[in-house]
Structure formats: C-alpha cells, structure tokens
NUDOTI-93617 format. One record per residue (C-alpha): y, z, x; residue in three letters. Coordinates in steps of 0.1 Angstrom, whole numbers. Example, Ala and Ser with C-alpha at 12.3 -4.5 7.8 and 13.67 -1.06 7.14 Angstrom:
% NUDOTI-93617
{north->-45; up->78; east->123; miza->ALA};
{north->-11; up->71; east->137; miza->SER};
This chain:
% NUDOTI-93617
{north->525; up->504; east->496; miza->UNK};
{north->544; up->521; east->467; miza->UNK};
{north->524; up->523; east->435; miza->UNK};
{north->541; up->527; east->401; miza->UNK};
{north->518; up->538; east->373; miza->UNK};
{north->533; up->523; east->341; miza->UNK};
{north->569; up->526; east->334; miza->UNK};
{north->592; up->536; east->306; miza->UNK};
{north->601; up->507; east->282; miza->UNK};
{north->638; up->518; east->285; miza->UNK};
{north->635; up->502; east->319; miza->UNK};
{north->638; up->533; east->342; miza->UNK};
{north->605; up->527; east->359; miza->UNK};
{north->610; up->489; east->362; miza->UNK};
{north->645; up->493; east->376; miza->UNK};
{north->631; up->516; east->402; miza->UNK};
{north->603; up->492; east->411; miza->UNK};
{north->629; up->463; east->413; miza->UNK};
{north->651; up->485; east->436; miza->UNK};
{north->621; up->493; east->458; miza->UNK};
{north->610; up->457; east->460; miza->UNK};
{north->645; up->446; east->469; miza->UNK};
{north->646; up->472; east->497; miza->UNK};
{north->616; up->456; east->512; miza->UNK};
{north->588; up->479; east->501; miza->UNK};
{north->554; up->465; east->489; miza->UNK};
{north->555; up->474; east->453; miza->UNK};
{north->524; up->476; east->431; miza->UNK};
{north->527; up->481; east->393; miza->UNK};
{north->495; up->495; east->375; miza->UNK};
{north->496; up->488; east->338; miza->UNK};
{north->474; up->484; east->308; miza->UNK};
{north->496; up->458; east->293; miza->UNK};
{north->525; up->441; east->311; miza->UNK};
{north->535; up->423; east->279; miza->UNK};
{north->550; up->455; east->265; miza->UNK};
{north->578; up->452; east->291; miza->UNK};
{north->588; up->418; east->278; miza->UNK};
{north->623; up->431; east->268; miza->UNK};
{north->626; up->460; east->292; miza->UNK};
{north->655; up->461; east->316; miza->UNK};
{north->643; up->453; east->351; miza->UNK};
{north->614; up->432; east->340; miza->UNK};
{north->624; up->404; east->363; miza->UNK};
{north->603; up->422; east->389; miza->UNK};
{north->571; up->414; east->370; miza->UNK};
{north->567; up->377; east->379; miza->UNK};
{north->575; up->386; east->416; miza->UNK};
{north->547; up->412; east->415; miza->UNK};
{north->523; up->388; east->397; miza->UNK};
{north->529; up->361; east->421; miza->UNK};
{north->520; up->381; east->451; miza->UNK};
{north->490; up->399; east->436; miza->UNK};
{north->505; up->432; east->431; miza->UNK};
{north->505; up->434; east->393; miza->UNK};
{north->473; up->454; east->386; miza->UNK};
{north->460; up->455; east->350; miza->UNK};
{north->438; up->484; east->341; miza->UNK};
{north->426; up->487; east->305; miza->UNK};
{north->422; up->526; east->305; miza->UNK};
{north->449; up->546; east->323; miza->UNK};
{north->443; up->578; east->304; miza->UNK};
{north->418; up->590; east->331; miza->UNK};
{north->412; up->578; east->366; miza->UNK};
{north->383; up->556; east->376; miza->UNK};
{north->385; up->540; east->412; miza->UNK};
{north->395; up->504; east->407; miza->UNK};
{north->377; up->476; east->425; miza->UNK};
{north->411; up->462; east->439; miza->UNK};
{north->417; up->495; east->458; miza->UNK};
{north->393; up->482; east->484; miza->UNK};
{north->419; up->455; east->493; miza->UNK};
{north->446; up->481; east->500; miza->UNK};
{north->450; up->488; east->537; miza->UNK};
{north->458; up->519; east->555; miza->UNK};
{north->488; up->540; east->545; miza->UNK};
{north->513; up->554; east->542; miza->UNK};
{north->514; up->550; east->505; miza->UNK};
{north->535; up->565; east->477; miza->UNK};
{north->528; up->570; east->440; miza->UNK};
{north->555; up->571; east->412; miza->UNK};
{north->547; up->581; east->376; miza->UNK};
{north->573; up->579; east->348; miza->UNK};
{north->552; up->592; east->318; miza->UNK};
{north->533; up->624; east->310; miza->UNK};
{north->504; up->605; east->297; miza->UNK};
{north->497; up->587; east->329; miza->UNK};
{north->499; up->618; east->353; miza->UNK};
{north->461; up->622; east->355; miza->UNK};
{north->456; up->586; east->366; miza->UNK};
{north->485; up->589; east->391; miza->UNK};
{north->471; up->621; east->406; miza->UNK};
{north->436; up->605; east->409; miza->UNK};
{north->451; up->573; east->425; miza->UNK};
{north->472; up->594; east->449; miza->UNK};
{north->442; up->615; east->459; miza->UNK};
{north->422; up->583; east->467; miza->UNK};
{north->450; up->568; east->487; miza->UNK};
{north->458; up->600; east->506; miza->UNK};
{north->493; up->598; east->492; miza->UNK};
{north->514; up->629; east->485; miza->UNK};
{north->514; up->639; east->449; miza->UNK};
{north->505; up->667; east->426; miza->UNK};
{north->468; up->676; east->427; miza->UNK};
{north->445; up->667; east->398; miza->UNK};
{north->441; up->704; east->391; miza->UNK};
{north->479; up->710; east->389; miza->UNK};
{north->483; up->680; east->365; miza->UNK};
{north->455; up->694; east->343; miza->UNK};
{north->474; up->726; east->339; miza->UNK};
{north->507; up->709; east->331; miza->UNK};
{north->492; up->684; east->307; miza->UNK};
{north->480; up->712; east->284; miza->UNK};
{north->510; up->733; east->272; miza->UNK};
{north->487; up->763; east->266; miza->UNK};
{north->473; up->762; east->302; miza->UNK};
{north->509; up->758; east->314; miza->UNK};
{north->522; up->787; east->295; miza->UNK};
{north->494; up->810; east->308; miza->UNK};
{north->502; up->798; east->344; miza->UNK};
{north->540; up->805; east->339; miza->UNK};
{north->531; up->840; east->329; miza->UNK};
{north->510; up->844; east->360; miza->UNK};
{north->539; up->834; east->380; miza->UNK};
{north->561; up->858; east->362; miza->UNK};
{north->586; up->831; east->350; miza->UNK};
{north->611; up->838; east->322; miza->UNK};
{north->593; up->822; east->293; miza->UNK};
{north->586; up->830; east->256; miza->UNK};
{north->558; up->845; east->234; miza->UNK};
{north->533; up->819; east->226; miza->UNK};
{north->497; up->815; east->210; miza->UNK};
{north->469; up->791; east->207; miza->UNK};
{north->462; up->780; east->172; miza->UNK};
{north->427; up->772; east->161; miza->UNK};
{north->432; up->778; east->124; miza->UNK};
{north->458; up->781; east->97; miza->UNK};
{north->454; up->818; east->96; miza->UNK};
{north->461; up->820; east->134; miza->UNK};
{north->494; up->802; east->128; miza->UNK};
{north->503; up->826; east->99; miza->UNK};
{north->493; up->856; east->120; miza->UNK};
{north->513; up->845; east->150; miza->UNK};
{north->544; up->840; east->130; miza->UNK};
{north->541; up->874; east->114; miza->UNK};
{north->537; up->890; east->148; miza->UNK};
{north->569; up->873; east->161; miza->UNK};
{north->588; up->883; east->130; miza->UNK};
{north->611; up->852; east->131; miza->UNK};
{north->609; up->814; east->134; miza->UNK};
{north->583; up->798; east->155; miza->UNK};
{north->577; up->764; east->168; miza->UNK};
{north->544; up->745; east->163; miza->UNK};
{north->535; up->717; east->187; miza->UNK};
{north->508; up->694; east->200; miza->UNK};
{north->497; up->707; east->234; miza->UNK};
{north->497; up->672; east->248; miza->UNK};
{north->528; up->659; east->230; miza->UNK};
{north->559; up->644; east->245; miza->UNK};
{north->593; up->632; east->233; miza->UNK};
{north->595; up->659; east->205; miza->UNK};
{north->565; up->642; east->189; miza->UNK};
{north->546; up->665; east->165; miza->UNK};
{north->569; up->695; east->171; miza->UNK};
{north->579; up->714; east->140; miza->UNK};
{north->599; up->745; east->131; miza->UNK};
{north->584; up->772; east->108; miza->UNK};
{north->606; up->801; east->95; miza->UNK};
{north->579; up->822; east->80; miza->UNK};
{north->542; up->829; east->82; miza->UNK};
{north->535; up->809; east->51; miza->UNK};
{north->556; up->780; east->64; miza->UNK};
{north->537; up->782; east->97; miza->UNK};
{north->504; up->778; east->78; miza->UNK};
{north->518; up->747; east->59; miza->UNK};
{north->530; up->731; east->92; miza->UNK};
{north->496; up->738; east->109; miza->UNK};
{north->479; up->721; east->80; miza->UNK};
{north->503; up->691; east->79; miza->UNK};
{north->500; up->685; east->118; miza->UNK};
{north->462; up->689; east->117; miza->UNK};
{north->459; up->664; east->88; miza->UNK};
{north->479; up->637; east->107; miza->UNK};
{north->467; up->617; east->138; miza->UNK};
{north->475; up->640; east->168; miza->UNK};
{north->486; up->623; east->199; miza->UNK};
{north->458; up->622; east->226; miza->UNK};
{north->438; up->644; east->202; miza->UNK};
{north->457; up->674; east->213; miza->UNK};
{north->453; up->709; east->199; miza->UNK};
{north->481; up->729; east->184; miza->UNK};
{north->499; up->759; east->198; miza->UNK};
{north->529; up->780; east->186; miza->UNK};
{north->558; up->795; east->205; miza->UNK};
{north->586; up->818; east->197; miza->UNK};
{north->617; up->799; east->187; miza->UNK};
{north->647; up->805; east->209; miza->UNK};
{north->681; up->799; east->193; miza->UNK};
{north->701; up->785; east->221; miza->UNK};
{north->712; up->752; east->237; miza->UNK};
{north->686; up->732; east->255; miza->UNK};
{north->693; up->718; east->289; miza->UNK};
{north->671; up->703; east->317; miza->UNK};
{north->672; up->706; east->354; miza->UNK};
{north->665; up->674; east->373; miza->UNK};
{north->647; up->678; east->405; miza->UNK};
{north->632; up->656; east->432; miza->UNK};
{north->606; up->670; east->456; miza->UNK};
{north->601; up->655; east->491; miza->UNK};
{north->580; up->670; east->519; miza->UNK};
{north->575; up->700; east->497; miza->UNK};
{north->613; up->707; east->494; miza->UNK};
{north->630; up->707; east->460; miza->UNK};
{north->664; up->690; east->458; miza->UNK};
{north->681; up->699; east->425; miza->UNK};
{north->702; up->670; east->413; miza->UNK};
{north->719; up->686; east->384; miza->UNK};
{north->718; up->697; east->348; miza->UNK};
{north->714; up->675; east->317; miza->UNK};
{north->726; up->689; east->283; miza->UNK};
{north->706; up->678; east->252; miza->UNK};
{north->719; up->677; east->216; miza->UNK};
{north->690; up->679; east->191; miza->UNK};
{north->689; up->670; east->154; miza->UNK};
{north->683; up->689; east->123; miza->UNK};
{north->652; up->711; east->118; miza->UNK};
{north->623; up->713; east->111; miza->UNK};
{north->621; up->685; east->137; miza->UNK};
{north->635; up->685; east->172; miza->UNK};
{north->648; up->649; east->177; miza->UNK};
{north->669; up->643; east->207; miza->UNK};
{north->702; up->628; east->196; miza->UNK};
{north->725; up->628; east->227; miza->UNK};
{north->726; up->640; east->263; miza->UNK};
{north->751; up->641; east->292; miza->UNK};
{north->747; up->643; east->330; miza->UNK};
{north->760; up->662; east->349; miza->UNK};
{north->765; up->688; east->324; miza->UNK};
{north->789; up->718; east->332; miza->UNK};
{north->767; up->748; east->337; miza->UNK};
{north->775; up->786; east->345; miza->UNK};
{north->767; up->794; east->381; miza->UNK};
{north->744; up->822; east->370; miza->UNK};
{north->723; up->800; east->347; miza->UNK};
{north->721; up->772; east->373; miza->UNK};
{north->710; up->796; east->400; miza->UNK};
{north->683; up->811; east->377; miza->UNK};
{north->671; up->777; east->368; miza->UNK};
{north->668; up->765; east->403; miza->UNK};
{north->650; up->797; east->414; miza->UNK};
{north->625; up->791; east->386; miza->UNK};
{north->618; up->756; east->396; miza->UNK};
{north->615; up->765; east->432; miza->UNK};
{north->588; up->788; east->423; miza->UNK};
{north->571; up->762; east->402; miza->UNK};
{north->572; up->737; east->433; miza->UNK};
{north->556; up->764; east->453; miza->UNK};
{north->531; up->774; east->429; miza->UNK};
{north->520; up->738; east->424; miza->UNK};
{north->519; up->733; east->461; miza->UNK};
{north->538; up->701; east->453; miza->UNK};
{north->546; up->677; east->482; miza->UNK};
{north->565; up->650; east->463; miza->UNK};
{north->576; up->639; east->429; miza->UNK};
{north->600; up->644; east->402; miza->UNK};
{north->604; up->675; east->378; miza->UNK};
{north->622; up->674; east->345; miza->UNK};
{north->623; up->710; east->336; miza->UNK};
{north->637; up->721; east->302; miza->UNK};
{north->654; up->755; east->296; miza->UNK};
{north->669; up->773; east->266; miza->UNK};
{north->701; up->793; east->273; miza->UNK};
{north->703; up->823; east->252; miza->UNK};
{north->726; up->853; east->254; miza->UNK};
{north->696; up->871; east->272; miza->UNK};
{north->696; up->845; east->299; miza->UNK};
{north->675; up->815; east->309; miza->UNK};
{north->641; up->809; east->293; miza->UNK};
{north->617; up->782; east->305; miza->UNK};
{north->607; up->758; east->277; miza->UNK};
{north->587; up->732; east->295; miza->UNK};
{north->579; up->715; east->328; miza->UNK};
{north->574; up->678; east->330; miza->UNK};
{north->562; up->664; east->363; miza->UNK};
{north->576; up->631; east->359; miza->UNK};
{north->609; up->611; east->359; miza->UNK};
{north->632; up->622; east->332; miza->UNK};
{north->629; up->601; east->299; miza->UNK};
{north->654; up->581; east->277; miza->UNK};
{north->682; up->568; east->299; miza->UNK};
{north->685; up->598; east->321; miza->UNK};
{north->674; up->581; east->354; miza->UNK};
{north->701; up->555; east->349; miza->UNK};
{north->726; up->582; east->344; miza->UNK};
{north->715; up->599; east->376; miza->UNK};
{north->718; up->566; east->394; miza->UNK};
{north->755; up->561; east->382; miza->UNK};
{north->765; up->597; east->389; miza->UNK};
{north->749; up->605; east->422; miza->UNK};
{north->767; up->595; east->455; miza->UNK};
{north->743; up->570; east->470; miza->UNK};
{north->724; up->565; east->437; miza->UNK};
{north->691; up->578; east->424; miza->UNK};
{north->666; up->551; east->427; miza->UNK};
{north->667; up->552; east->466; miza->UNK};
{north->661; up->589; east->465; miza->UNK};
{north->629; up->585; east->444; miza->UNK};
{north->616; up->559; east->469; miza->UNK};
{north->625; up->583; east->498; miza->UNK};
{north->606; up->610; east->480; miza->UNK};
{north->575; up->589; east->473; miza->UNK};
{north->574; up->576; east->508; miza->UNK};
{north->578; up->610; east->524; miza->UNK};
{north->614; up->605; east->539; miza->UNK};
{north->636; up->633; east->546; miza->UNK};
{north->652; up->645; east->514; miza->UNK};
{north->690; up->640; east->510; miza->UNK};
{north->713; up->666; east->495; miza->UNK};
{north->725; up->658; east->459; miza->UNK};
{north->763; up->650; east->459; miza->UNK};
{north->779; up->641; east->427; miza->UNK};
{north->804; up->612; east->427; miza->UNK};
{north->827; up->625; east->400; miza->UNK};
{north->813; up->602; east->371; miza->UNK};
{north->798; up->616; east->339; miza->UNK};
{north->774; up->596; east->317; miza->UNK};
{north->762; up->602; east->281; miza->UNK};
{north->736; up->586; east->260; miza->UNK};
{north->732; up->586; east->222; miza->UNK};
{north->700; up->576; east->204; miza->UNK};
{north->707; up->558; east->172; miza->UNK};
{north->684; up->561; east->142; miza->UNK};
{north->684; up->544; east->109; miza->UNK};
{north->698; up->561; east->79; miza->UNK};
{north->664; up->558; east->61; miza->UNK};
{north->629; up->550; east->70; miza->UNK};
{north->618; up->513; east->64; miza->UNK};
{north->614; up->480; east->82; miza->UNK};
{north->644; up->466; east->102; miza->UNK};
{north->656; up->433; east->87; miza->UNK};
{north->684; up->424; east->110; miza->UNK};
{north->692; up->436; east->145; miza->UNK};
{north->724; up->455; east->151; miza->UNK};
{north->751; up->436; east->170; miza->UNK};
{north->745; up->453; east->203; miza->UNK};
{north->766; up->429; east->223; miza->UNK};
{north->797; up->440; east->202; miza->UNK};
{north->789; up->476; east->208; miza->UNK};
{north->785; up->469; east->246; miza->UNK};
{north->820; up->457; east->247; miza->UNK};
{north->835; up->490; east->235; miza->UNK};
{north->855; up->513; east->258; miza->UNK};
{north->835; up->532; east->283; miza->UNK};
{north->802; up->518; east->273; miza->UNK};
{north->780; up->512; east->303; miza->UNK};
{north->750; up->496; east->285; miza->UNK};
{north->731; up->494; east->253; miza->UNK};
{north->693; up->494; east->250; miza->UNK};
{north->678; up->481; east->219; miza->UNK};
{north->644; up->497; east->208; miza->UNK};
{north->636; up->478; east->176; miza->UNK};
{north->634; up->442; east->166; miza->UNK};
{north->635; up->427; east->132; miza->UNK};
{north->602; up->435; east->115; miza->UNK};
{north->597; up->468; east->133; miza->UNK};
{north->594; up->501; east->114; miza->UNK};
{north->623; up->524; east->121; miza->UNK};
{north->631; up->558; east->107; miza->UNK};
{north->654; up->588; east->106; miza->UNK};
{north->657; up->613; east->134; miza->UNK};
{north->624; up->631; east->137; miza->UNK};
{north->612; up->622; east->172; miza->UNK};
{north->618; up->594; east->198; miza->UNK};
{north->598; up->570; east->177; miza->UNK};
{north->615; up->547; east->152; miza->UNK};
{north->649; up->547; east->168; miza->UNK};
{north->670; up->516; east->167; miza->UNK};
{north->681; up->519; east->203; miza->UNK};
{north->705; up->538; east->226; miza->UNK};
{north->741; up->536; east->238; miza->UNK};
{north->751; up->549; east->272; miza->UNK};
{north->787; up->555; east->285; miza->UNK};
{north->802; up->562; east->318; miza->UNK};
{north->835; up->580; east->321; miza->UNK};
{north->855; up->605; east->343; miza->UNK};
{north->849; up->636; east->322; miza->UNK};
{north->819; up->649; east->303; miza->UNK};
{north->838; up->652; east->270; miza->UNK};
{north->853; up->617; east->271; miza->UNK};
{north->818; up->603; east->279; miza->UNK};
{north->802; up->621; east->251; miza->UNK};
{north->829; up->613; east->226; miza->UNK};
{north->829; up->576; east->236; miza->UNK};
{north->790; up->575; east->232; miza->UNK};
{north->791; up->590; east->197; miza->UNK};
{north->819; up->566; east->187; miza->UNK};
{north->801; up->536; east->200; miza->UNK};
{north->769; up->547; east->183; miza->UNK};
{north->788; up->550; east->150; miza->UNK};
{north->794; up->512; east->152; miza->UNK};
{north->757; up->504; east->152; miza->UNK};
{north->748; up->492; east->117; miza->UNK};
{north->713; up->488; east->104; miza->UNK};
{north->697; up->467; east->77; miza->UNK};
{north->665; up->484; east->66; miza->UNK};
{north->644; up->476; east->36; miza->UNK};
{north->627; up->504; east->16; miza->UNK};
{north->592; up->503; east->30; miza->UNK};
{north->581; up->538; east->37; miza->UNK};
{north->572; up->548; east->72; miza->UNK};
{north->540; up->568; east->75; miza->UNK};
{north->541; up->594; east->103; miza->UNK};
C-alpha cells in the first residue's frame, strides 16, 4: 500500500495520489479533515478512496499514535509520502511501524527544529551561516551586534516564510523578537536568528530512492519586500552555473548520507552569494506551491511516477529535462481585508502560455498583502519554451488578476 499523509491544498499531494491510484496502487490518504480538499485539484480521488475504505481520518496528526485501523493492513511492501513539514513526525512514525523506507523519527526531529538542524549542518561541515538561539530580547540584540549587519529572525518550526522577519540593527532585532513573541507562534515554536545573506535564493529538487539521490533540477525563487520574505514567483528548471549546481548537489548528497535516508523528497534552499553557495534550509518533503506540477510538466516521463517509484523502492530513474520551462506567480491583494468578489480566473487561464490558475481565496475569506504564503488570492502558472518567456508570461497574466477587497483589517 502507498500511504499519503495529508496533502497540499494546491493539489500536488492529491494529484500524486490520483496518479498512483490510476496506476493500480492501493492508495491510502491519512487526513484530519478531508473537507479541506473540497476545492483542491485532484480531489476526485477522495470518493474513490472513501468507497474502498482507504480514506483514514485521524484527528491529531502532529504526533504519531498507532491507529487502530493499522491492524487491518497486510504485509508489505508499503510506502509513505509526506507533502508537508508539519506532518513529517507522523509520517516517520507510520513508516517505522509499517516497516516502510522513510526518514527515521530521530532525523525528522532534527530537521523539524531549525536550531537542531543548524547544529547538525555544522557537524557535517556544510556551507552554512552564523546563527543563534534566542531566548530573550537581549539575546536577539546581542546576536545582531555580533554579526554587525542584518539578521533574520524566524520561528524554528515555521514554514512558507511564516514568522520570518529581517532586522537591520540590534535595536530592530529586539523589536522584532518582541513582536514575534507577542503573536501566536506556529506550533509554539521558539525563535532563532541567522546572519542575512544578500543573494538570490534557489532550491535544489531531489528524490531519494534506495538511498540514492537523484537531483531533478534547480528552482529559482523571487521574494518580496523586506522586512518579510514572501515568495512571489518561481521558475523550473532555472539556469544555474555549473559550479553552483555541483556544490549544491554535493551538499545534498552529504545530507542524504548523514540522514541515512532511504527514500523521500528533499527541497533544499540555498543562497547564492559572490562567496559561493550557502545552505539556508533543508525540507524533507515535496516542494510547495505549484513546484511539483512544474516538475511533472518539465521532466521527461513526468514527476508523479518518480515519486511513486521512490516510495515503493523502485530503481531510481535519471532526471532528463524535456525542454519546457514553467513559472508560477503568487498573487496577493493590494491591501488587507475580506475578499468581496472572486477574480475572473477563467479569463486569466485563457491568456497566452498559461497552463493553469489555482485560486486560494473565496468571497468572504481574509486576504492580505505579501508577507507570507497566507492570505494570497491564488497562483498563476505558465509553461513555455524558455525561462524568460515563461516568467514574463506568468507576471503578465498575474497582473490581470483583479481583487475586490473591503477595508477589514487582517490581524496576523
């Protein structure tokens, strides 16, 4: 059986599950709330799974407890796929009980706390940045003073640029620490700080099967205005200097070896500076936003089948690009408030080079300006024969998305 633990509401996880089910695999979706996928692409797989008793609802997926229905599961082989950082601990526990290849629970514990991860990167000798754990406002101010330049404060359990802020001075670092501590922190995570690297952010997309890493390509990432770090746009495959690509792949190969990783996906972020490649973050899951769908369009033979192969322990296939390029743009409202009228996504979908549009907000939902992934109106994705054309077409299409928002303030 192939177990999917939750899925991204952009549809990437459900599209994978649908692909696997159509290929004849016995797919199981473990979710706390299947209703949240009511409008997600690929959700037509849900009634199929429900009808055959393979839609499993577990109220708490933040930590693993052996579910009663697991006694009904026969002997393997089994596979586990996880699309979100939050549900990695549950996925690791489930895989361990099933005897399925996955990250160990210990490895997940390290990666799910960015402080533990940073310490582990240092022990591996990976090209990283200066960092510090912050248990007080004074610690934040002291760290910024020691760095002598901008620093980034973040939630150690955060995801999607959530609760990540730039501070340009020691006093500003103290103010940001106070503001982040005063708000509700995602998963009650603590705070840490890192030296800010002024350089483009990219990610290396990797699948691991039978302990072997297959690097699929590089995704570039366009971020919004500071002090926040919202993702605005991205393109796969992104042109990359051979030396940078080699350094990133060597870094991820060491991570796979250090984690003793048998199978799974890695979405590893790097900053490219004049000094070289610097490791920013390792995400042991499928890439977010619409990246998995971009991979499926741009890899010869697709991406979804490769994930199924990885999870089921098949021999890994080499990554061959097919000559297409895909870009995504995340569209935000021009001011925070409540969405009154949905944009005309169908009209946008008819524009040149647009592959798909994925709405994220419905009338009545709270939306906002670019701060993190929350509150966006939706996304536009293009497919074109060059990276520049793909990105230009995506931005052009995104500019046609209009929003009607009232003046209700959004509290973050």
